N, C-alpha and C positions, 0 to 999 in steps of 0.2 A: 495526616491531617484530615479532619472530617468535613462534611459539607457545612456544618454550622460554623466552623472556624474560618472558612475561606472568605465569606462576604458578609460581615457585620451581622451575623445571626440568622440571615435568611437561608432557608433550605432551597437548594437549586431546583429540586423537583417541584416545589411549590411555585417557584418563579416561572418555570417552564409551563406548568399546567395553567397558571394564571393567564399567560399570554395566549395559549392555545384556546382557552375558553372564550376569548374576546375576538370578535370579528375584526375590530379595529382598535388597537391600543395606541394612543398618541402621546406625543410630548410637544409642548409649546416651544416654538423657535421663532425668532424674529422673521416675520414675513411669510411663514408657511407652517403647515402641519404635516407631520410625517409619521409613518408607522414606527413604533418604538421596539427595537429588537430585544429579545430576551436578555442578551448580554448587557444592554443598558440597565435593565432592572437589577441584574446581578451586581453591577458596579455600584448601584445606589443602595443595595442591601435590603430590598423590599420586594413584595409580590405585586404591588399595584403602582401605576405610574404617578408621578407628581408633576407639577408644572415647574419645569426646570429649564433655565437658560444655560446653554453650554458654550464654551469657547472652542471653536474649531479652527485649526491652523490650515493655511494653504501653503503647501511646500512643493519643491521640485521633486517629481517622481524619482529621478535618477539619484537623489540623495537618500532614498529609502531602500532597504533590503528586507528580504523575508526573515522572519524569526526562524531560528535553526530547527525548531520543531514544527514548523508549518506543515499542514496536512495536504497541501496541493502538490502534485507532481509537476515537473517541468513541461509535461505534455500539454498542459492547459494554456501555456503562454504563446499562443499563435494568433495571427489575425483572424483565422477562421473561428477559433473557439472563444475569442473575446469579441466577436463581431457585434453582439447585442450592445455591449458597453461602448464600443468604438462608435457606433451609430448614435446611441442615446445621449452620451455625455456632452458632446458639442451642442446638441439640440436642447436637451432638458436639464443639463447640469448633473453633477454627481449627487444622487439622492441621499446616500448615507456615507458618513465619513468612515475611513479605515481606522482601525485601532492600532496605536503605535506606542512604543517606548523610546525614550530619547537615548541615544548612544553618546558615550563620552570617549574621546581619544581615538576615534576611528576617522582617519583622514578622508575616506571615500564616502562614508554614509553618516547622516545625522540621526536617522530613525530606523528602527526595525518594526516591521508590520506583524502584528499578531494575527490579524486577518485583513483582507482587502487587497491581495496581490493581483487579482484580475483587474480591479479598479486601477491599481498602479500601472499595469501594463497598458490599459486603455488610455489613461491620461498621458502616459509617455508617447503613445502612438499618435495622439491627437494634439500634442504640444500644449497640454492643459495642466494647470496646477492640481495637485492631489490634496483633497481635504482629509485631514487626519485629526483624530482625537488622541491627545497624548496622555498616558496614564502611568502611574508608578506602581507596578504590581510585580509579584514574583512569578517564577515559571509555572508553579502549580495553578495559580490564579489565571495566568495567561492561557494555560491548556484548557481550563474550564470555559473561559470566555470564548475561545476559538470553537470549542465543541458546541456551545450553546448557539453561537451565531450561525454555525453551519448545520445545526441539527435538522432543520426542515428544508435545506437546500437539496434540490434534485441533482445538482451538478457535482456535489462532493460524493464520490463513490464509496461504498462500504470498504473496499480494499484500501483506499486512501486513508480512511479513518483507522483501519486496522494497522497499517504501516506507521501511522502517527502514534498510535497507542504503544506499539513495540518500541519505537524510537524514544518515547518519553520514559518507558520503563528502563530501557538500556541506560539512559542518562540519569536515572534515579530522580526524575522530576516527581514521581510518586514512588514511595518506598516498596510497595507491593502491588500485585495485580488486583487484589481486592480493594486496596486504597484507591486505585485509579477508577475502578468500577463505581465505588461509592461516591467519589468526588464528581464524576461525570454523570451520575444518575443513570447508569447503564447496568443491566443485570450482569451478575458475575458470570453466568453461563454464556451470555452473548460475548462478553469480553474474551473469555477462554476460547470460544469458537473462532473469533476473529484473529486472535494471536496464533492459534494453531495453523490457520490458513496462511499466515505470513511465513511459516517455517519452510514452505516450499521453496522460497527464494533463497534459502540458505544453501541450496544445491546449485552449483554453478551451471550444470547441464540444463536445468530447468529455467533458471533465471536468465540465461542467455537467449532463450526463446521468446521471452516476454518483452516485446518492444514497447508496450504501453502498460505499465504496471497498474495504472489507475483502472484499467478495463478488466482486470482479473476478477472473475466472479467468486465471492467469498465462499458460497455454498459448495461449488465444485472443488475449490482449492482445499477447503476443510476436509471434504470427503477423500480426496487423493492423499492428503497429508496423513489422515487417519489410517487409510489402507496401507500406506507405506511402512507403517509400524509392524505389520505382520511379517513373519519370517520369510525371507527371500524376496519380498515384494519390492523393496527399495532398489535392488539390483536390476529387476525387470524394468521398472519405470525409468531409471537413469539410463539404461541402455536404449530404451525407446526414445528418450529425449535426445540422446546422441545421434540416433538414426534420423530423427526429424531434422536436426541441425545439418546433417550431411546432405540432405536432399535439397536444402536451400530453396524451399518453396515459400518465397516471401509472401505470396498471396494468401497462404494458409497460416500466417503467423498471428491470426486473431487469438487472443488468450482463451476464449471459450472453446474454440476448435482444438487448440493445443491440449487443453486439459481433457477434452473428450477423447482425443487420441491416446493420451497417456493412461487414462482410465481403461480404455479399450485394450491396451497392452496387457493389463492384468487379467482381463477376461480371457484373452487369447492364451496367456501363459498357463491358465488353469486347465485349458482344453488340450494342451499338448501332451501326447503320450510319452511316458518315460522311455529313454533310449540307453542302451549300453552296447557299444560296438568297438571292435578292435581293428587296427590298421597296421599293416607292415611298414616298418621304418628301416629300410636298408637291411643290413646283416645283423644289426644289433638286437632287434626285438620288435615289440608291438606298442603302438600308442593306443590308449584306451579313452574312448569318448563316453561320457555319462551325462544325460539330461534328466533331471528329476521332474516330478509332476508339476512343480511350480515354474518350470522353464529355466532353472539355473543349469548352466552348462560348464562342465570341467573337462579338460583334456590332460591326461597324464602321459608324459613321454618316458621311455626307458632310460635308465642311467647309461652313461658311457658314450653319449653322442658327442661327436666332434665336427670340425670343419668339413671333413670328408662326407658327412651325412646331410649336408645342407640341402641338396637336391631332393633327397628322400623325404626330409621333413616338409619341404615346400609342397611336394606332391601329396603327402598325407593331409596337410592342412587344406589344400584345395578340395580334396575329396570330402573332408569333414564339413567344410562350409557348404558344399553342394548337397550333402545329405541333410544338413540342417535347414536347407532352403533359404 
């Protein structure tokens, strides 16, 4: 689906640029004037605002759930990270409605929110009704509107966007990576970079270290994911991740520090001198230790070992681990 086909002939790039060129783009509402989000223009299918009266519903926050492709992680829904809204909504009211689709046949929820989940959390925390604008749109339109609404927000991190892009592609919301880039008005190169960064989380040893995925820096993650494609590099990085996990240094679990440590493991592995050593293993023969220039280690034991050689094998391994440092 192209940009032209999504919203009544308007090009999303033109819509976004139109808003950015205005210091204040407004829409007339009963009793007040408010900044008009880019997403509102997209819904209207035009690049300039019109005088539009809209119907906004006030609903119970608990009857709303997030859209399954929402790009915020659960780390956001805490009193600390929603403090600004928890303080402002009781005092000044909810300035902009959330965008929602009506649900049918769900006993627990009446609406799913395309965007506005922090507003939902704050309204529930303050026992306030949530203002929502209800629309009838498909998943691809919802993805574009969510992207536009969050495009200039500082609190949506690049990794959250990247994970959202990957989820949408996995679910075939967009048929291809290029289709997603075109629909969201993001360069194909940037989308490719963001998607490669998310590949780090396909490795359990690395994903287990990331307590807050929203804080993962895309540039570092992309660099590490790219380096791991080199011969032998993946084994070095995954072993380094396992070593970090074993240390249980919770205070060092900041994603940026973790990625720095994993990148450093590759630098260290390139500096290690190759090793080839032999070790006696009982009466049977010798174990051979080999470490190549990239840090990959293999240990070959002689054939014919049995239960009677257990003590000799343990002694050999202890010496090998000592020699490797």
